[in-house]
Steps between C-alpha positions, in 0.01 A plus 500: 500500500618759749686811398680726746725745316566863579731763355544833677729798452583757762770660712653339805388675817811387689814297441432127471540303824717196424497222757572130510310208640679280754579264212664785305225576245509867398173693526447870426196706584419838349201721427411665169301822473277438197294783351148411392416539132214740563447820694187591693311818417734716714784407262738337751605144421497261790791273583494142626784371716553136410718265707727268303725210596776341294685177571847360429682651198219746434529625861874552463450678165240739646716575802808569288351713222195678646462766766244748626348703214609268218236392249444123487276265306396192699364193326359244740195365676266629768520315829272540803668382818360458852734543797503583871676812631704536820184590697335178380261684266401330175610698195458468126744636246470538123830513316654441161743209484744616232601255232700768315591861570603735220640851485211739434706787365797545275850562632466859370180554703647360820845661517550735206727261307480402136166363385499124524212277601624239741265217578595193692320174549663326795503126536196402702432202720147431622464631859383287785124549511451415867643760739450252787790293362743793519697587812613862490811623682323705766173305505307769310371514147739657248319835493 
């Protein structure tokens, strides 16, 4: 039995980048700044910057409701992907493929409104697992 499940919480480092494949499938890429649970002896916590990708309805949800600085909880799986850059160099990327994305802070925390936790579980359709089958608008990967 194989298990590949990851849940992370952090702040978006930039607005999500929503794109579409040539066949019209929505894909959003974004990066979360995730603080580590421990601090080294000097007292400063380190931060990891974790790339995430969301597909279809989840991509549209992330693009509509999240922006730079917002706290998000991503529930998904770790994916390691090999690809070739424009200079023909082989590259490897680790990213989280988001099954669900949740608000990581209350409405009060994010904009000073009345306290109300708002969580949303968008409808999710299994993404295509083979990037070679996808034909992106400008010939590049969605990131």
